[in-house]
Biopython code that builds the backbone (N, CA, C, O; Angstrom):
import numpy as np
from Bio.PDB.StructureBuilder import StructureBuilder

atoms = [
    (1, "MET", "N", (-10.872, 8.615, 7.391)),
    (1, "MET", "CA", (-10.657, 9.408, 6.198)),
    (1, "MET", "C", (-9.586, 10.472, 6.411)),
    (1, "MET", "O", (-9.213, 11.197, 5.488)),
    (2, "HIS", "N", (-9.100, 10.549, 7.648)),
    (2, "HIS", "CA", (-8.055, 11.523, 7.949)),
    (2, "HIS", "C", (-6.798, 11.263, 7.132)),
    (2, "HIS", "O", (-6.032, 12.186, 6.853)),
    (3, "GLU", "N", (-6.583, 9.997, 6.744)),
    (3, "GLU", "CA", (-5.388, 9.696, 5.959)),
    (3, "GLU", "C", (-5.466, 10.272, 4.546)),
    (3, "GLU", "O", (-4.450, 10.359, 3.856)),
    (4, "LEU", "N", (-6.657, 10.664, 4.113)),
    (4, "LEU", "CA", (-6.808, 11.366, 2.840)),
    (4, "LEU", "C", (-6.743, 12.874, 3.040)),
    (4, "LEU", "O", (-6.124, 13.585, 2.248)),
    (5, "LEU", "N", (-7.380, 13.357, 4.096)),
    (5, "LEU", "CA", (-7.413, 14.797, 4.333)),
    (5, "LEU", "C", (-6.046, 15.351, 4.736)),
    (5, "LEU", "O", (-5.669, 16.439, 4.301)),
    (6, "ALA", "N", (-5.310, 14.623, 5.551)),
    (6, "ALA", "CA", (-4.032, 15.140, 6.058)),
    (6, "ALA", "C", (-3.052, 15.540, 4.950)),
    (6, "ALA", "O", (-2.520, 16.649, 5.000)),
    (7, "PRO", "N", (-2.791, 14.690, 3.957)),
    (7, "PRO", "CA", (-1.845, 15.137, 2.917)),
    (7, "PRO", "C", (-2.393, 16.273, 2.056)),
    (7, "PRO", "O", (-1.626, 17.089, 1.545)),
    (8, "ILE", "N", (-3.714, 16.329, 1.893)),
    (8, "ILE", "CA", (-4.308, 17.438, 1.140)),
    (8, "ILE", "C", (-4.092, 18.735, 1.910)),
    (8, "ILE", "O", (-3.649, 19.734, 1.343)),
    (9, "LEU", "N", (-4.404, 18.717, 3.193)),
    (9, "LEU", "CA", (-4.222, 19.901, 4.037)),
    (9, "LEU", "C", (-2.759, 20.329, 4.070)),
    (9, "LEU", "O", (-2.449, 21.517, 3.980)),
    (10, "TRP", "N", (-1.871, 19.361, 4.197)),
    (10, "TRP", "CA", (-0.440, 19.665, 4.233)),
    (10, "TRP", "C", (0.004, 20.328, 2.925)),
    (10, "TRP", "O", (0.704, 21.341, 2.947)),
    (11, "ALA", "N", (-0.403, 19.756, 1.790)),
    (11, "ALA", "CA", (0.017, 20.293, 0.492)),
    (11, "ALA", "C", (-0.545, 21.692, 0.249)),
    (11, "ALA", "O", (0.169, 22.575, -0.227)),
    (12, "VAL", "N", (-1.812, 21.896, 0.571)),
    (12, "VAL", "CA", (-2.416, 23.217, 0.362)),
    (12, "VAL", "C", (-1.749, 24.245, 1.272)),
    (12, "VAL", "O", (-1.484, 25.370, 0.849)),
    (13, "ASP", "N", (-1.478, 23.865, 2.514)),
    (13, "ASP", "CA", (-0.810, 24.777, 3.437)),
    (13, "ASP", "C", (0.600, 25.115, 2.956)),
    (13, "ASP", "O", (1.011, 26.275, 2.993)),
    (14, "ARG", "N", (1.332, 24.109, 2.508)),
    (14, "ARG", "CA", (2.702, 24.340, 2.030)),
    (14, "ARG", "C", (2.731, 25.184, 0.756)),
    (14, "ARG", "O", (3.696, 25.909, 0.510)),
    (15, "ASP", "N", (1.670, 25.090, -0.054)),
    (15, "ASP", "CA", (1.605, 25.851, -1.299)),
    (15, "ASP", "C", (1.079, 27.269, -1.109)),
    (15, "ASP", "O", (1.165, 28.093, -2.020)),
    (16, "SER", "N", (0.533, 27.555, 0.073)),
    (16, "SER", "CA", (-0.036, 28.887, 0.279)),
    (16, "SER", "C", (1.071, 29.947, 0.262)),
    (16, "SER", "O", (2.211, 29.698, 0.657)),
    (17, "VAL", "N", (0.692, 31.133, -0.207)),
    (17, "VAL", "CA", (1.648, 32.233, -0.342)),
    (17, "VAL", "C", (1.046, 33.467, 0.298)),
    (17, "VAL", "O", (-0.054, 33.891, -0.059)),
    (18, "LYS", "N", (1.774, 34.042, 1.249)),
    (18, "LYS", "CA", (1.291, 35.264, 1.899)),
    (18, "LYS", "C", (1.422, 36.429, 0.932)),
    (18, "LYS", "O", (2.417, 36.550, 0.217)),
    (19, "PRO", "N", (0.395, 37.293, 0.919)),
    (19, "PRO", "CA", (0.507, 38.485, 0.055)),
    (19, "PRO", "C", (1.750, 39.282, 0.433)),
    (19, "PRO", "O", (2.126, 39.366, 1.602)),
    (20, "GLN", "N", (2.356, 39.845, -0.550)),
    (20, "GLN", "CA", (3.588, 40.589, -0.300)),
    (20, "GLN", "C", (3.296, 41.878, 0.459)),
    (20, "GLN", "O", (2.170, 42.375, 0.470)),
    (21, "ALA", "N", (4.314, 42.389, 1.075)),
    (21, "ALA", "CA", (4.183, 43.589, 1.913)),
    (21, "ALA", "C", (3.701, 44.776, 1.093)),
    (21, "ALA", "O", (3.528, 44.692, -0.123)),
    (22, "ALA", "N", (3.493, 45.869, 1.784)),
    (22, "ALA", "CA", (2.993, 47.099, 1.160)),
    (22, "ALA", "C", (3.763, 47.427, -0.109)),
    (22, "ALA", "O", (4.950, 47.127, -0.241)),
    (23, "GLY", "N", (3.069, 48.035, -1.011)),
    (23, "GLY", "CA", (3.695, 48.401, -2.266)),
    (23, "GLY", "C", (3.273, 47.492, -3.405)),
    (23, "GLY", "O", (3.492, 47.818, -4.572)),
    (24, "HIS", "N", (2.674, 46.359, -3.084)),
    (24, "HIS", "CA", (2.204, 45.452, -4.127)),
    (24, "HIS", "C", (0.740, 45.748, -4.383)),
    (24, "HIS", "O", (-0.084, 45.653, -3.474)),
    (25, "ASN", "N", (0.416, 46.102, -5.598)),
    (25, "ASN", "CA", (-0.951, 46.472, -5.950)),
    (25, "ASN", "C", (-1.759, 45.224, -6.293)),
    (25, "ASN", "O", (-1.586, 44.642, -7.364)),
    (26, "MET", "N", (-2.651, 44.810, -5.372)),
    (26, "MET", "CA", (-3.464, 43.612, -5.592)),
    (26, "MET", "C", (-4.641, 43.886, -6.523)),
    (26, "MET", "O", (-5.342, 42.947, -6.902)),
    (27, "ASN", "N", (-4.876, 45.114, -6.896)),
    (27, "ASN", "CA", (-6.022, 45.436, -7.732)),
    (27, "ASN", "C", (-5.766, 45.187, -9.206)),
    (27, "ASN", "O", (-6.702, 44.917, -9.959)),
    (28, "LYS", "N", (-4.529, 45.273, -9.626)),
    (28, "LYS", "CA", (-4.275, 45.029, -11.043)),
    (28, "LYS", "C", (-4.380, 43.534, -11.305)),
    (28, "LYS", "O", (-3.875, 42.711, -10.542)),
    (29, "GLU", "N", (-5.039, 43.211, -12.386)),
    (29, "GLU", "CA", (-5.344, 41.812, -12.698)),
    (29, "GLU", "C", (-4.282, 41.217, -13.620)),
    (29, "GLU", "O", (-4.437, 41.231, -14.841)),
    (30, "ASN", "N", (-3.229, 40.709, -13.050)),
    (30, "ASN", "CA", (-2.267, 39.965, -13.848)),
    (30, "ASN", "C", (-2.176, 38.561, -13.280)),
    (30, "ASN", "O", (-2.769, 38.276, -12.239)),
    (31, "SER", "N", (-1.458, 37.698, -13.931)),
    (31, "SER", "CA", (-1.410, 36.294, -13.521)),
    (31, "SER", "C", (-0.777, 36.118, -12.149)),
    (31, "SER", "O", (-1.178, 35.221, -11.407)),
    (32, "GLU", "N", (0.187, 36.936, -11.794)),
    (32, "GLU", "CA", (0.806, 36.826, -10.471)),
    (32, "GLU", "C", (-0.198, 37.153, -9.376)),
    (32, "GLU", "O", (-0.262, 36.460, -8.360)),
    (33, "ASP", "N", (-0.984, 38.209, -9.582)),
    (33, "ASP", "CA", (-1.993, 38.573, -8.589)),
    (33, "ASP", "C", (-3.063, 37.495, -8.469)),
    (33, "ASP", "O", (-3.544, 37.212, -7.372)),
    (34, "LEU", "N", (-3.428, 36.909, -9.565)),
    (34, "LEU", "CA", (-4.412, 35.830, -9.537)),
    (34, "LEU", "C", (-3.889, 34.648, -8.733)),
    (34, "LEU", "O", (-4.624, 34.068, -7.934)),
    (35, "MET", "N", (-2.642, 34.291, -8.933)),
    (35, "MET", "CA", (-2.048, 33.185, -8.167)),
    (35, "MET", "C", (-1.972, 33.524, -6.683)),
    (35, "MET", "O", (-2.215, 32.660, -5.840)),
    (36, "LEU", "N", (-1.640, 34.762, -6.355)),
    (36, "LEU", "CA", (-1.600, 35.168, -4.952)),
    (36, "LEU", "C", (-2.979, 35.054, -4.305)),
    (36, "LEU", "O", (-3.093, 34.664, -3.143)),
    (37, "LYS", "N", (-4.012, 35.391, -5.050)),
    (37, "LYS", "CA", (-5.377, 35.257, -4.531)),
    (37, "LYS", "C", (-5.749, 33.783, -4.357)),
    (37, "LYS", "O", (-6.365, 33.409, -3.359)),
    (38, "LEU", "N", (-5.378, 32.957, -5.320)),
    (38, "LEU", "CA", (-5.708, 31.531, -5.247)),
    (38, "LEU", "C", (-4.966, 30.812, -4.134)),
    (38, "LEU", "O", (-5.481, 29.851, -3.563)),
    (39, "LEU", "N", (-3.759, 31.272, -3.823)),
    (39, "LEU", "CA", (-2.921, 30.611, -2.818)),
    (39, "LEU", "C", (-2.917, 31.346, -1.481)),
    (39, "LEU", "O", (-2.007, 31.164, -0.672)),
    (40, "ASP", "N", (-3.919, 32.164, -1.252)),
    (40, "ASP", "CA", (-4.021, 32.938, -0.018)),
    (40, "ASP", "C", (-4.137, 32.010, 1.191)),
    (40, "ASP", "O", (-5.017, 31.149, 1.215)),
    (41, "PRO", "N", (-3.269, 32.164, 2.195)),
    (41, "PRO", "CA", (-3.280, 31.265, 3.353)),
    (41, "PRO", "C", (-4.554, 31.326, 4.194)),
    (41, "PRO", "O", (-4.828, 30.395, 4.951)),
    (42, "GLN", "N", (-5.326, 32.383, 4.081)),
    (42, "GLN", "CA", (-6.551, 32.449, 4.875)),
    (42, "GLN", "C", (-7.622, 31.476, 4.366)),
    (42, "GLN", "O", (-8.632, 31.267, 5.038)),
    (43, "PHE", "N", (-7.410, 30.882, 3.187)),
    (43, "PHE", "CA", (-8.378, 29.939, 2.631)),
    (43, "PHE", "C", (-7.869, 28.499, 2.624)),
    (43, "PHE", "O", (-8.428, 27.652, 1.927)),
    (44, "VAL", "N", (-6.823, 28.212, 3.384)),
    (44, "VAL", "CA", (-6.240, 26.865, 3.416)),
    (44, "VAL", "C", (-7.278, 25.831, 3.824)),
    (44, "VAL", "O", (-7.413, 24.800, 3.164)),
    (45, "GLU", "N", (-8.007, 26.086, 4.891)),
    (45, "GLU", "CA", (-8.997, 25.114, 5.365)),
    (45, "GLU", "C", (-10.110, 24.926, 4.339)),
    (45, "GLU", "O", (-10.515, 23.799, 4.051)),
    (46, "HIS", "N", (-10.595, 26.023, 3.796)),
    (46, "HIS", "CA", (-11.659, 25.959, 2.797)),
    (46, "HIS", "C", (-11.214, 25.178, 1.565)),
    (46, "HIS", "O", (-11.924, 24.290, 1.092)),
    (47, "ASP", "N", (-10.041, 25.515, 1.054)),
    (47, "ASP", "CA", (-9.537, 24.850, -0.147)),
    (47, "ASP", "C", (-9.277, 23.370, 0.107)),
    (47, "ASP", "O", (-9.558, 22.530, -0.747)),
    (48, "SER", "N", (-8.740, 23.053, 1.280)),
    (48, "SER", "CA", (-8.471, 21.659, 1.628)),
    (48, "SER", "C", (-9.768, 20.862, 1.704)),
    (48, "SER", "O", (-9.843, 19.743, 1.197)),
    (49, "PHE", "N", (-10.775, 21.430, 2.327)),
    (49, "PHE", "CA", (-12.058, 20.742, 2.444)),
    (49, "PHE", "C", (-12.692, 20.530, 1.078)),
    (49, "PHE", "O", (-13.262, 19.470, 0.820)),
    (50, "THR", "N", (-12.603, 21.517, 0.206)),
    (50, "THR", "CA", (-13.151, 21.398, -1.139)),
    (50, "THR", "C", (-12.446, 20.284, -1.918)),
    (50, "THR", "O", (-13.100, 19.489, -2.593)),
    (51, "LEU", "N", (-11.125, 20.226, -1.826)),
    (51, "LEU", "CA", (-10.372, 19.158, -2.490)),
    (51, "LEU", "C", (-10.679, 17.796, -1.871)),
    (51, "LEU", "O", (-10.767, 16.792, -2.578)),
    (52, "PHE", "N", (-10.840, 17.767, -0.548)),
    (52, "PHE", "CA", (-11.190, 16.534, 0.148)),
    (52, "PHE", "C", (-12.544, 16.009, -0.332)),
    (52, "PHE", "O", (-12.690, 14.814, -0.588)),
    (53, "LEU", "N", (-13.528, 16.892, -0.453)),
    (53, "LEU", "CA", (-14.841, 16.480, -0.963)),
    (53, "LEU", "C", (-14.724, 15.893, -2.359)),
    (53, "LEU", "O", (-15.372, 14.896, -2.677)),
    (54, "SER", "N", (-13.914, 16.501, -3.172)),
    (54, "SER", "CA", (-13.711, 16.002, -4.532)),
    (54, "SER", "C", (-13.060, 14.623, -4.522)),
    (54, "SER", "O", (-13.470, 13.734, -5.268)),
    (55, "ALA", "N", (-12.048, 14.444, -3.678)),
    (55, "ALA", "CA", (-11.371, 13.139, -3.576)),
    (55, "ALA", "C", (-12.325, 12.076, -3.060)),
    (55, "ALA", "O", (-12.265, 10.925, -3.493)),
    (56, "MET", "N", (-13.201, 12.449, -2.142)),
    (56, "MET", "CA", (-14.131, 11.483, -1.560)),
    (56, "MET", "C", (-15.199, 11.021, -2.544)),
    (56, "MET", "O", (-15.822, 9.982, -2.328)),
    (57, "GLN", "N", (-15.419, 11.759, -3.605)),
    (57, "GLN", "CA", (-16.367, 11.299, -4.615)),
    (57, "GLN", "C", (-15.910, 9.972, -5.217)),
    (57, "GLN", "O", (-16.734, 9.127, -5.565)),
    (58, "THR", "N", (-14.612, 9.795, -5.336)),
    (58, "THR", "CA", (-14.057, 8.550, -5.849)),
    (58, "THR", "C", (-13.800, 7.550, -4.728)),
    (58, "THR", "O", (-14.070, 6.359, -4.883)),
    (59, "ALA", "N", (-13.288, 8.019, -3.621)),
    (59, "ALA", "CA", (-12.891, 7.126, -2.523)),
    (59, "ALA", "C", (-14.053, 6.700, -1.632)),
    (59, "ALA", "O", (-13.892, 5.816, -0.791)),
    (60, "ARG", "N", (-15.194, 7.303, -1.799)),
    (60, "ARG", "CA", (-16.344, 7.038, -0.929)),
    (60, "ARG", "C", (-16.674, 5.552, -0.823)),
    (60, "ARG", "O", (-16.990, 5.067, 0.263)),
    (61, "ILE", "N", (-16.607, 4.834, -1.923)),
    (61, "ILE", "CA", (-16.994, 3.418, -1.899)),
    (61, "ILE", "C", (-16.126, 2.590, -0.963)),
    (61, "ILE", "O", (-16.560, 1.542, -0.485)),
    (62, "TYR", "N", (-14.911, 3.044, -0.694)),
    (62, "TYR", "CA", (-14.029, 2.299, 0.196)),
    (62, "TYR", "C", (-14.330, 2.558, 1.677)),
    (62, "TYR", "O", (-13.869, 1.814, 2.543)),
    (63, "TYR", "N", (-15.089, 3.593, 1.962)),
    (63, "TYR", "CA", (-15.376, 3.949, 3.347)),
    (63, "TYR", "C", (-16.810, 3.656, 3.762)),
    (63, "TYR", "O", (-17.124, 3.664, 4.953)),
    (64, "GLU", "N", (-17.683, 3.398, 2.793)),
    (64, "GLU", "CA", (-19.071, 3.102, 3.120)),
    (64, "GLU", "C", (-19.218, 1.637, 3.478)),
    (64, "GLU", "O", (-18.583, 0.769, 2.879)),
    (65, "HIS", "N", (-20.043, 1.380, 4.439)),
    (65, "HIS", "CA", (-20.397, 0.006, 4.755)),
    (65, "HIS", "C", (-21.780, 0.009, 5.371)),
    (65, "HIS", "O", (-22.186, 0.959, 6.040)),
    (66, "GLY", "N", (-22.482, -1.062, 5.131)),
    (66, "GLY", "CA", (-23.829, -1.162, 5.660)),
    (66, "GLY", "C", (-23.826, -1.732, 7.058)),
    (66, "GLY", "O", (-22.784, -2.110, 7.593)),
    (67, "GLU", "N", (-24.987, -1.785, 7.632)),
    (67, "GLU", "CA", (-25.129, -2.334, 8.978)),
    (67, "GLU", "C", (-25.500, -3.809, 8.912)),
    (67, "GLU", "O", (-26.218, -4.306, 9.780)),
    (68, "THR", "N", (-25.023, -4.506, 7.903)),
    (68, "THR", "CA", (-25.334, -5.919, 7.761)),
    (68, "THR", "C", (-24.361, -6.755, 8.573)),
    (68, "THR", "O", (-23.246, -6.329, 8.871)),
    (69, "ARG", "N", (-24.798, -7.931, 8.919)),
    (69, "ARG", "CA", (-23.945, -8.850, 9.677)),
    (69, "ARG", "C", (-23.562, -10.017, 8.778)),
    (69, "ARG", "O", (-24.348, -10.460, 7.940)),
    (70, "SER", "N", (-22.353, -10.499, 8.965)),
    (70, "SER", "CA", (-21.882, -11.639, 8.192)),
    (70, "SER", "C", (-22.519, -12.910, 8.738)),
    (70, "SER", "O", (-23.266, -12.865, 9.715)),
    (71, "ALA", "N", (-22.223, -14.041, 8.108)),
    (71, "ALA", "CA", (-22.821, -15.322, 8.486)),
    (71, "ALA", "C", (-22.515, -15.701, 9.936)),
    (71, "ALA", "O", (-23.333, -16.358, 10.579)),
    (72, "ASN", "N", (-21.363, -15.303, 10.460)),
    (72, "ASN", "CA", (-21.001, -15.659, 11.835)),
    (72, "ASN", "C", (-21.498, -14.636, 12.859)),
    (72, "ASN", "O", (-21.148, -14.724, 14.036)),
    (73, "GLY", "N", (-22.311, -13.666, 12.423)),
    (73, "GLY", "CA", (-22.919, -12.718, 13.344)),
    (73, "GLY", "C", (-22.113, -11.467, 13.620)),
    (73, "GLY", "O", (-22.567, -10.599, 14.366)),
    (74, "GLN", "N", (-20.914, -11.347, 13.034)),
    (74, "GLN", "CA", (-20.086, -10.165, 13.247)),
    (74, "GLN", "C", (-20.425, -9.103, 12.213)),
    (74, "GLN", "O", (-20.930, -9.402, 11.130)),
    (75, "MET", "N", (-20.137, -7.859, 12.571)),
    (75, "MET", "CA", (-20.362, -6.755, 11.635)),
    (75, "MET", "C", (-19.408, -6.895, 10.457)),
    (75, "MET", "O", (-18.274, -7.348, 10.614)),
    (76, "ASP", "N", (-19.879, -6.501, 9.273)),
    (76, "ASP", "CA", (-19.023, -6.534, 8.094)),
    (76, "ASP", "C", (-17.871, -5.547, 8.252)),
    (76, "ASP", "O", (-17.986, -4.538, 8.948)),
    (77, "VAL", "N", (-16.769, -5.857, 7.597)),
    (77, "VAL", "CA", (-15.574, -5.015, 7.651)),
    (77, "VAL", "C", (-15.733, -3.860, 6.670)),
    (77, "VAL", "O", (-16.319, -4.023, 5.599)),
    (78, "ILE", "N", (-15.213, -2.701, 7.036)),
    (78, "ILE", "CA", (-15.226, -1.548, 6.141)),
    (78, "ILE", "C", (-14.422, -1.923, 4.898)),
    (78, "ILE", "O", (-13.327, -2.469, 5.029)),
    (79, "PRO", "N", (-14.930, -1.647, 3.696)),
    (79, "PRO", "CA", (-14.257, -2.079, 2.461)),
    (79, "PRO", "C", (-12.791, -1.702, 2.350)),
    (79, "PRO", "O", (-12.004, -2.495, 1.834)),
    (80, "ILE", "N", (-12.388, -0.514, 2.818)),
    (80, "ILE", "CA", (-10.976, -0.137, 2.677)),
    (80, "ILE", "C", (-10.088, -1.008, 3.557)),
    (80, "ILE", "O", (-8.961, -1.325, 3.176)),
    (81, "VAL", "N", (-10.579, -1.394, 4.719)),
    (81, "VAL", "CA", (-9.811, -2.266, 5.599)),
    (81, "VAL", "C", (-9.659, -3.636, 4.941)),
    (81, "VAL", "O", (-8.581, -4.230, 4.966)),
    (82, "GLU", "N", (-10.739, -4.126, 4.357)),
    (82, "GLU", "CA", (-10.708, -5.412, 3.668)),
    (82, "GLU", "C", (-9.739, -5.379, 2.480)),
    (82, "GLU", "O", (-8.962, -6.312, 2.281)),
    (83, "ARG", "N", (-9.791, -4.313, 1.706)),
    (83, "ARG", "CA", (-8.921, -4.170, 0.536)),
    (83, "ARG", "C", (-7.448, -4.075, 0.963)),
    (83, "ARG", "O", (-6.584, -4.711, 0.359)),
    (84, "CYS", "N", (-7.170, -3.292, 1.987)),
    (84, "CYS", "CA", (-5.798, -3.167, 2.484)),
    (84, "CYS", "C", (-5.289, -4.495, 3.019)),
    (84, "CYS", "O", (-4.130, -4.854, 2.807)),
    (85, "HIS", "N", (-6.149, -5.219, 3.708)),
    (85, "HIS", "CA", (-5.764, -6.528, 4.236)),
    (85, "HIS", "C", (-5.394, -7.468, 3.079)),
    (85, "HIS", "O", (-4.393, -8.181, 3.150)),
    (86, "TYR", "N", (-6.204, -7.464, 2.022)),
    (86, "TYR", "CA", (-5.905, -8.293, 0.854)),
    (86, "TYR", "C", (-4.559, -7.889, 0.233)),
    (86, "TYR", "O", (-3.726, -8.750, -0.051)),
    (87, "LEU", "N", (-4.348, -6.599, 0.024)),
    (87, "LEU", "CA", (-3.108, -6.138, -0.603)),
    (87, "LEU", "C", (-1.881, -6.500, 0.225)),
    (87, "LEU", "O", (-0.837, -6.856, -0.322)),
    (88, "HIS", "N", (-2.012, -6.408, 1.545)),
    (88, "HIS", "CA", (-0.874, -6.714, 2.414)),
    (88, "HIS", "C", (-0.637, -8.221, 2.516)),
    (88, "HIS", "O", (0.482, -8.691, 2.307)),
    (89, "LYS", "N", (-1.674, -8.966, 2.834)),
    (89, "LYS", "CA", (-1.520, -10.395, 3.108)),
    (89, "LYS", "C", (-1.291, -11.234, 1.854)),
    (89, "LYS", "O", (-0.595, -12.247, 1.908)),
    (90, "GLU", "N", (-1.864, -10.826, 0.734)),
    (90, "GLU", "CA", (-1.746, -11.644, -0.466)),
    (90, "GLU", "C", (-0.846, -11.016, -1.533)),
    (90, "GLU", "O", (0.148, -11.618, -1.941)),
    (91, "ALA", "N", (-1.189, -9.822, -1.979)),
    (91, "ALA", "CA", (-0.441, -9.212, -3.087)),
    (91, "ALA", "C", (0.993, -8.855, -2.691)),
    (91, "ALA", "O", (1.932, -9.210, -3.404)),
    (92, "LEU", "N", (1.172, -8.167, -1.579)),
    (92, "LEU", "CA", (2.523, -7.762, -1.174)),
    (92, "LEU", "C", (3.380, -8.971, -0.827)),
    (92, "LEU", "O", (4.586, -8.967, -1.073)),
    (93, "THR", "N", (2.779, -9.990, -0.266)),
    (93, "THR", "CA", (3.531, -11.203, 0.064)),
    (93, "THR", "C", (4.096, -11.847, -1.191)),
    (93, "THR", "O", (5.209, -12.374, -1.176)),
    (94, "ILE", "N", (3.343, -11.808, -2.263)),
    (94, "ILE", "CA", (3.816, -12.375, -3.540)),
    (94, "ILE", "C", (4.888, -11.479, -4.161)),
    (94, "ILE", "O", (5.910, -11.967, -4.642)),
    (95, "ILE", "N", (4.646, -10.170, -4.147)),
    (95, "ILE", "CA", (5.541, -9.227, -4.821)),
    (95, "ILE", "C", (6.835, -9.002, -4.044)),
    (95, "ILE", "O", (7.922, -9.023, -4.620)),
    (96, "ASP", "N", (6.714, -8.784, -2.729)),
    (96, "ASP", "CA", (7.891, -8.505, -1.907)),
    (96, "ASP", "C", (7.687, -9.133, -0.529)),
    (96, "ASP", "O", (7.265, -8.471, 0.420)),
    (97, "HIS", "N", (7.989, -10.396, -0.447)),
    (97, "HIS", "CA", (7.758, -11.170, 0.775)),
    (97, "HIS", "C", (8.523, -10.584, 1.966)),
    (97, "HIS", "O", (7.999, -10.527, 3.078)),
    (98, "GLU", "N", (9.746, -10.156, 1.730)),
    (98, "GLU", "CA", (10.577, -9.600, 2.810)),
    (98, "GLU", "C", (9.953, -8.335, 3.393)),
    (98, "GLU", "O", (9.917, -8.164, 4.612)),
    (99, "LEU", "N", (9.460, -7.447, 2.526)),
    (99, "LEU", "CA", (8.815, -6.222, 2.996)),
    (99, "LEU", "C", (7.533, -6.544, 3.762)),
    (99, "LEU", "O", (7.268, -5.948, 4.806)),
    (100, "ALA", "N", (6.747, -7.474, 3.253)),
    (100, "ALA", "CA", (5.504, -7.861, 3.932)),
    (100, "ALA", "C", (5.792, -8.386, 5.336)),
    (100, "ALA", "O", (5.092, -8.036, 6.287)),
    (101, "GLU", "N", (6.808, -9.215, 5.467)),
    (101, "GLU", "CA", (7.182, -9.749, 6.776)),
    (101, "GLU", "C", (7.676, -8.647, 7.712)),
    (101, "GLU", "O", (7.346, -8.629, 8.898)),
    (102, "HIS", "N", (8.473, -7.725, 7.158)),
    (102, "HIS", "CA", (8.995, -6.620, 7.974)),
    (102, "HIS", "C", (7.858, -5.752, 8.505)),
    (102, "HIS", "O", (7.838, -5.419, 9.690)),
    (103, "LEU", "N", (6.912, -5.382, 7.640)),
    (103, "LEU", "CA", (5.793, -4.548, 8.069)),
    (103, "LEU", "C", (4.946, -5.247, 9.123)),
    (103, "LEU", "O", (4.432, -4.608, 10.041)),
    (104, "GLU", "N", (4.807, -6.539, 8.990)),
    (104, "GLU", "CA", (4.060, -7.288, 9.991)),
    (104, "GLU", "C", (4.847, -7.378, 11.301)),
    (104, "GLU", "O", (4.262, -7.296, 12.382)),
    (105, "ALA", "N", (6.158, -7.543, 11.210)),
    (105, "ALA", "CA", (6.997, -7.650, 12.409)),
    (105, "ALA", "C", (6.990, -6.361, 13.222)),
    (105, "ALA", "O", (6.988, -6.403, 14.453)),
    (106, "VAL", "N", (6.987, -5.223, 12.547)),
    (106, "VAL", "CA", (6.971, -3.946, 13.261)),
    (106, "VAL", "C", (5.548, -3.494, 13.570)),
    (106, "VAL", "O", (5.337, -2.404, 14.101)),
    (107, "ASP", "N", (4.588, -4.328, 13.240)),
    (107, "ASP", "CA", (3.185, -4.127, 13.585)),
    (107, "ASP", "C", (2.595, -2.848, 13.004)),
    (107, "ASP", "O", (1.908, -2.094, 13.695)),
    (108, "VAL", "N", (2.876, -2.615, 11.721)),
    (108, "VAL", "CA", (2.276, -1.490, 11.020)),
    (108, "VAL", "C", (0.999, -1.985, 10.341)),
    (108, "VAL", "O", (1.035, -2.922, 9.543)),
    (109, "LEU", "N", (-0.125, -1.351, 10.663)),
    (109, "LEU", "CA", (-1.392, -1.767, 10.070)),
    (109, "LEU", "C", (-1.401, -1.488, 8.575)),
    (109, "LEU", "O", (-0.899, -0.449, 8.146)),
    (110, "PRO", "N", (-1.955, -2.386, 7.775)),
    (110, "PRO", "CA", (-2.014, -2.180, 6.333)),
    (110, "PRO", "C", (-2.730, -0.886, 5.940)),
    (110, "PRO", "O", (-2.366, -0.258, 4.946)),
    (111, "GLN", "N", (-3.736, -0.484, 6.705)),
    (111, "GLN", "CA", (-4.461, 0.745, 6.385)),
    (111, "GLN", "C", (-3.565, 1.961, 6.441)),
    (111, "GLN", "O", (-3.809, 2.951, 5.751)),
    (112, "ILE", "N", (-2.527, 1.893, 7.261)),
    (112, "ILE", "CA", (-1.633, 3.041, 7.418)),
    (112, "ILE", "C", (-0.751, 3.228, 6.189)),
    (112, "ILE", "O", (-0.672, 4.334, 5.656)),
    (113, "PHE", "N", (-0.087, 2.169, 5.729)),
    (113, "PHE", "CA", (0.854, 2.363, 4.617)),
    (113, "PHE", "C", (0.235, 2.150, 3.252)),
    (113, "PHE", "O", (0.854, 2.516, 2.253)),
    (114, "LEU", "N", (-0.954, 1.577, 3.159)),
    (114, "LEU", "CA", (-1.541, 1.342, 1.847)),
    (114, "LEU", "C", (-2.485, 2.460, 1.386)),
    (114, "LEU", "O", (-2.710, 2.627, 0.187)),
    (115, "THR", "N", (-3.018, 3.199, 2.304)),
    (115, "THR", "CA", (-3.949, 4.258, 1.903)),
    (115, "THR", "C", (-3.198, 5.387, 1.228)),
    (115, "THR", "O", (-3.806, 6.375, 0.817)),
]
sb = StructureBuilder()
sb.init_structure("model")
sb.init_model(0)
sb.init_chain("A")
sb.init_seg("    ")
for serial, (resi, resn, name, xyz) in enumerate(atoms, 1):
    if name == "N":
        sb.init_residue(resn, " ", resi, " ")
    sb.init_atom(name, np.array(xyz, "f"), 0.0, 1.0, " ", f" {name:<3s}", serial, name[0])
structure = sb.get_structure()
């Protein structure tokens, strides 16, 4: 799930704004002060985790898997891996065969570029 958290953390960190130096009155309630409070860098981790939890409400089904075994006795594949494999091997091959071959030649896992 790090592939979901990493861009969220990066975006929240890049959007954070340090409070301005002395002379700026943080007590007056105007829209600029509100934005400075919302984008405070000391809450980057908290805000990122909160957004990550929200994203996982939708993405959760792709990461859950049971402890069931398939007919050949192997553990079932995590749904996101299965979905990425389908998109790479079947859909991308039809849409852009050259790109699919290139990604396979350079040995990039589908989970990396499709998530």
